[in-house]
C-alpha positions as CSV (number, residue, x, y, z in Angstrom):
1,X,-55.8,82.9,-70.1
2,X,-57.7,80.6,-67.7
3,X,-56.3,78.0,-65.4
4,X,-55.6,74.5,-66.9
5,X,-56.8,71.3,-65.3
6,X,-55.4,67.8,-65.2
7,X,-57.0,64.7,-63.7
8,X,-55.3,61.7,-62.0
9,X,-57.2,58.4,-61.8
10,X,-55.6,55.5,-59.9
11,X,-56.7,52.0,-60.8
12,X,-55.8,48.4,-59.9
13,X,-57.2,47.3,-63.2
14,X,-60.0,45.3,-61.6
15,X,-62.9,47.7,-62.2
16,X,-62.9,48.3,-66.0
17,X,-66.6,49.1,-66.2
18,X,-66.4,51.7,-63.4
19,X,-63.2,53.2,-64.8
20,X,-64.8,53.6,-68.2
21,X,-67.7,55.4,-66.5
22,X,-65.3,57.7,-64.7
23,X,-63.4,58.6,-67.9
24,X,-66.6,59.1,-69.8
25,X,-67.9,61.6,-67.2
26,X,-64.7,63.6,-67.8
27,X,-65.1,63.5,-71.5
28,X,-68.7,64.8,-71.3
29,X,-67.7,68.0,-69.3
30,X,-68.6,71.3,-70.8
31,X,-65.2,72.4,-69.6
32,X,-63.1,69.2,-70.1
33,X,-59.7,68.7,-68.5
34,X,-56.6,69.5,-70.6
35,X,-55.0,66.2,-69.4
36,X,-56.3,62.9,-68.1
37,X,-53.8,60.5,-66.6
38,X,-54.8,56.9,-65.6
39,X,-52.2,55.2,-63.5
40,X,-52.1,51.4,-63.2
41,X,-50.9,51.1,-59.6
42,X,-48.9,47.9,-60.1
43,X,-51.4,46.6,-62.5
44,X,-52.3,46.7,-66.2
45,X,-54.8,49.3,-67.4
46,X,-57.7,48.4,-69.7
47,X,-57.6,50.1,-73.2
48,X,-58.5,53.8,-72.9
49,X,-59.7,56.5,-75.3
50,X,-57.1,58.5,-77.2
51,X,-57.4,61.6,-75.0
52,X,-56.3,59.5,-71.9
53,X,-52.6,59.0,-71.1
54,X,-51.9,55.7,-69.4
55,X,-49.0,55.1,-67.0
56,X,-48.4,51.6,-65.7
57,X,-46.3,51.4,-62.5
58,X,-44.3,48.2,-61.9
59,X,-45.2,48.2,-58.2
60,X,-48.2,49.3,-56.2
61,X,-47.2,52.5,-54.5
62,X,-50.4,52.7,-52.5
63,X,-53.1,55.4,-52.9
64,X,-50.9,58.2,-51.6
65,X,-47.8,57.3,-53.5
66,X,-49.7,56.8,-56.7
67,X,-51.5,60.2,-56.5
68,X,-48.3,61.9,-55.4
69,X,-46.5,60.5,-58.5
70,X,-49.5,61.4,-60.7
71,X,-49.7,65.1,-60.0
72,X,-45.9,65.4,-60.7
73,X,-46.5,63.8,-64.1
74,X,-48.9,66.7,-65.1
75,X,-48.1,70.3,-65.9
76,X,-51.5,71.8,-65.3
77,X,-52.4,74.6,-62.8
78,X,-55.0,72.5,-61.1
79,X,-55.1,68.7,-60.4
80,X,-58.2,66.7,-59.8
81,X,-57.8,63.3,-57.9
82,X,-60.6,61.0,-58.9
83,X,-61.3,57.4,-57.7
84,X,-61.7,54.9,-60.5
85,X,-65.2,53.9,-59.2
86,X,-66.4,57.6,-58.9
87,X,-67.8,59.8,-61.7
88,X,-69.0,63.3,-62.2
89,X,-72.8,63.4,-62.1
90,X,-73.3,66.7,-64.0
91,X,-71.6,67.9,-67.1
92,X,-70.7,71.3,-65.8
93,X,-69.0,70.2,-62.5
94,X,-65.5,71.0,-63.6
95,X,-66.5,74.4,-65.1
96,X,-67.8,75.5,-61.8
97,X,-64.8,74.2,-59.8
98,X,-62.3,75.9,-62.1
99,X,-64.3,79.1,-61.9
100,X,-64.0,79.0,-58.1
101,X,-60.2,78.9,-58.4
102,X,-60.0,81.6,-61.0
103,X,-62.2,83.9,-58.8
104,X,-60.1,83.4,-55.7
105,X,-56.3,83.2,-56.0
106,X,-56.0,82.0,-52.3
107,X,-58.3,79.1,-52.8
108,X,-56.0,76.1,-52.6
109,X,-58.2,73.0,-52.4
110,X,-61.8,72.2,-53.3
111,X,-63.5,69.1,-51.8
112,X,-66.4,67.8,-53.8
113,X,-69.7,66.3,-52.5
114,X,-70.0,62.6,-52.8
115,X,-73.4,61.1,-53.4
116,X,-74.3,57.4,-53.2
117,X,-76.0,56.6,-56.6
118,X,-78.4,54.1,-55.0
119,X,-79.8,56.3,-52.2
120,X,-79.0,59.8,-53.5
121,X,-77.6,60.6,-50.0
122,X,-74.2,61.7,-48.8
123,X,-72.5,59.7,-46.1
124,X,-71.6,61.7,-42.9
125,X,-68.0,60.7,-43.2
126,X,-67.8,62.2,-46.7
127,X,-68.6,65.7,-45.3
128,X,-65.3,67.1,-44.3
129,X,-66.4,69.0,-41.2
130,X,-67.8,68.2,-37.7
131,X,-71.3,69.5,-38.5
132,X,-72.5,67.0,-41.1
133,X,-76.2,67.3,-40.8
134,X,-76.5,69.3,-44.0
135,X,-74.2,67.9,-46.7
136,X,-75.7,70.3,-49.3
137,X,-74.3,73.3,-47.5
138,X,-71.0,74.6,-48.8
139,X,-68.4,76.0,-46.4
140,X,-64.7,76.5,-45.8
141,X,-63.2,73.4,-44.1
142,X,-60.0,72.2,-42.7
143,X,-59.6,68.9,-44.6
144,X,-60.8,67.3,-47.8
145,X,-61.7,64.1,-49.5
146,X,-58.7,62.7,-51.4
147,X,-60.6,60.9,-54.2
148,X,-63.0,63.8,-54.8
149,X,-60.9,66.9,-54.8
150,X,-59.2,69.5,-57.0
151,X,-55.9,71.0,-55.7
152,X,-54.0,74.0,-57.0
153,X,-50.6,72.8,-58.2
154,X,-48.9,75.6,-56.3
155,X,-50.2,74.2,-53.1
156,X,-48.8,70.8,-53.8
157,X,-45.4,72.3,-54.8
158,X,-45.2,74.6,-51.8
159,X,-46.3,72.0,-49.3
160,X,-44.2,69.1,-50.6
161,X,-46.9,67.1,-52.2
162,X,-48.6,64.1,-50.6
163,X,-46.7,62.1,-48.0
164,X,-46.2,58.9,-50.0
165,X,-45.0,56.9,-47.0
166,X,-48.5,57.1,-45.5
167,X,-49.7,54.6,-48.2
168,X,-53.3,55.0,-47.2
169,X,-55.1,57.3,-44.8
170,X,-54.8,60.8,-43.4
171,X,-52.7,62.1,-46.3
172,X,-55.4,64.6,-47.1
173,X,-55.3,66.0,-43.6
174,X,-51.5,66.2,-43.7
175,X,-51.6,68.3,-46.9
176,X,-54.6,70.3,-45.7
177,X,-52.9,71.4,-42.5
178,X,-49.8,72.3,-44.4
179,X,-51.9,74.3,-46.9
180,X,-53.8,76.1,-44.1
181,X,-50.5,77.0,-42.4
182,X,-49.3,78.4,-45.7
183,X,-52.3,80.7,-45.9
184,X,-54.6,78.8,-48.4
185,X,-58.3,78.3,-48.2
186,X,-60.0,74.9,-48.4
187,X,-63.6,74.8,-49.6
188,X,-66.2,72.1,-49.5
189,X,-68.3,72.8,-52.6
190,X,-71.6,71.0,-52.2
191,X,-72.7,71.9,-55.7
192,X,-69.8,70.0,-57.2
193,X,-71.3,66.5,-57.0
194,X,-69.8,63.1,-57.9
195,X,-71.2,59.6,-57.5
196,X,-69.5,57.0,-55.5
197,X,-70.8,53.8,-53.8
198,X,-71.0,54.0,-50.1
199,X,-68.2,51.9,-48.5
200,X,-66.4,51.6,-45.2
201,X,-62.6,52.3,-44.9
202,X,-62.4,49.3,-42.6
203,X,-62.8,47.1,-45.6
204,X,-59.1,47.5,-46.2
205,X,-57.1,44.8,-44.5
206,X,-54.5,47.2,-43.2
207,X,-57.0,49.9,-42.1
208,X,-56.6,49.7,-38.4
209,X,-52.8,49.6,-38.4
210,X,-52.4,52.4,-40.9
211,X,-55.1,54.5,-39.3
212,X,-53.2,54.5,-36.0
213,X,-49.7,54.8,-37.4
214,X,-50.6,57.7,-39.7
215,X,-52.5,59.6,-37.0
216,X,-49.3,59.5,-34.9
217,X,-47.2,60.5,-37.9
218,X,-49.6,63.3,-38.7
219,X,-49.4,64.7,-35.1
220,X,-45.6,64.4,-35.1
221,X,-45.3,66.2,-38.5
222,X,-47.9,69.0,-38.2
223,X,-48.9,69.8,-34.6
224,X,-47.2,71.7,-31.8
225,X,-46.5,69.1,-29.0
226,X,-49.3,70.3,-26.6
227,X,-51.9,69.9,-29.4
228,X,-50.3,66.6,-30.6
229,X,-50.8,65.1,-27.1
230,X,-54.5,66.2,-27.0
231,X,-55.1,65.1,-30.5
232,X,-53.8,61.6,-30.0
233,X,-55.5,61.3,-26.6
234,X,-58.9,62.2,-28.1
235,X,-58.5,59.8,-31.0
236,X,-57.4,57.0,-28.7
237,X,-60.4,57.5,-26.5
238,X,-62.7,57.6,-29.6
239,X,-61.2,54.4,-31.0
240,X,-61.6,52.5,-27.8
241,X,-65.3,53.5,-27.6
242,X,-66.1,52.9,-31.2
243,X,-64.2,49.7,-32.0
244,X,-65.7,46.7,-30.3
245,X,-63.5,44.1,-32.0
246,X,-60.6,43.1,-29.7
247,X,-58.5,41.9,-32.6
248,X,-59.0,45.2,-34.4
249,X,-58.0,47.1,-31.3
250,X,-54.8,45.1,-30.9
251,X,-54.0,45.9,-34.5
252,X,-54.7,49.5,-33.9
253,X,-52.4,49.5,-30.9
254,X,-49.6,48.0,-32.8
255,X,-50.0,50.7,-35.5
256,X,-50.0,53.4,-32.8
257,X,-46.7,52.1,-31.4
258,X,-45.3,51.8,-35.0
259,X,-46.1,55.5,-35.5
260,X,-43.7,56.5,-32.6
261,X,-41.0,54.0,-33.6
262,X,-40.7,54.8,-37.3
263,X,-39.8,57.9,-39.3
264,X,-42.7,60.3,-39.7
265,X,-40.8,62.5,-42.1
266,X,-39.9,66.2,-41.6
267,X,-41.5,67.9,-38.7
268,X,-43.1,71.3,-39.6
269,X,-45.7,72.1,-36.9
270,X,-48.3,74.6,-37.7
271,X,-48.4,78.0,-36.1
272,X,-50.7,78.6,-33.2
273,X,-52.5,81.2,-35.4
274,X,-53.3,78.4,-37.8
275,X,-54.7,76.3,-35.1
276,X,-56.9,79.2,-34.0
277,X,-58.1,79.7,-37.6
278,X,-59.1,76.1,-37.8
279,X,-61.0,76.5,-34.5
280,X,-62.9,79.4,-36.0
281,X,-63.8,77.1,-38.9
282,X,-65.4,74.7,-36.4
283,X,-62.7,72.0,-36.3
284,X,-59.8,72.6,-33.9
285,X,-56.8,70.3,-34.7
286,X,-57.5,68.0,-31.7
287,X,-60.4,66.0,-33.2
């Protein structure tokens, strides 16, 4: 018997047309999911087809908290996380992804390729590796795209799920580093394509604070202290160079301090052998 697949879609209830498109792309699959769960993250959910289960949360748990609750509501072998404004472009996407998992019992996470529907191009920030010049090339990677991913349930269970306290940002890397340290593969599947409008994460009002805080939390949770120091130094330098807005930099600095003053959760630093494995994949855990 093959692996079963469930899908978690978060929504704030404010994109009914896009949500309907996402759900329809799941229905059209030649290998449809066994379960589809649409979660209203502190919001009402528009009427859904009969094959969709709806769960309305009384409060907004954030992207991370909503997805972490969602996978626990399913009982499938694989869990796809899909943004409500994304959709599968081809009807055989899920069949190919499930087949990858069935062929390799150590494959833990598949990251899908995101394409802007207007340009047909993939943004560099949507390719989860340092060498982003060829987004149509598949490869093993060291992180993944949260809203365009399929994760083996065993990985989520063994690694403790997603860190709900992060709310937004770097939760994929936290899970990815834990999965790599547990011996799993993470694969960027360029042939598993979904559409999603090109946006910038900085559109979120809390982006700069959470970006800084969560990077500190990530380093404290997952890195040996020498690597944590280098990782945070590198990202501080990159932020200073890239962010030209002084108000945004002040917000980022407050988030950085918050990351040290608040509870990051359990500390389980990766083994040095895992750091070396990541380096061989082209992305050492310092950038």
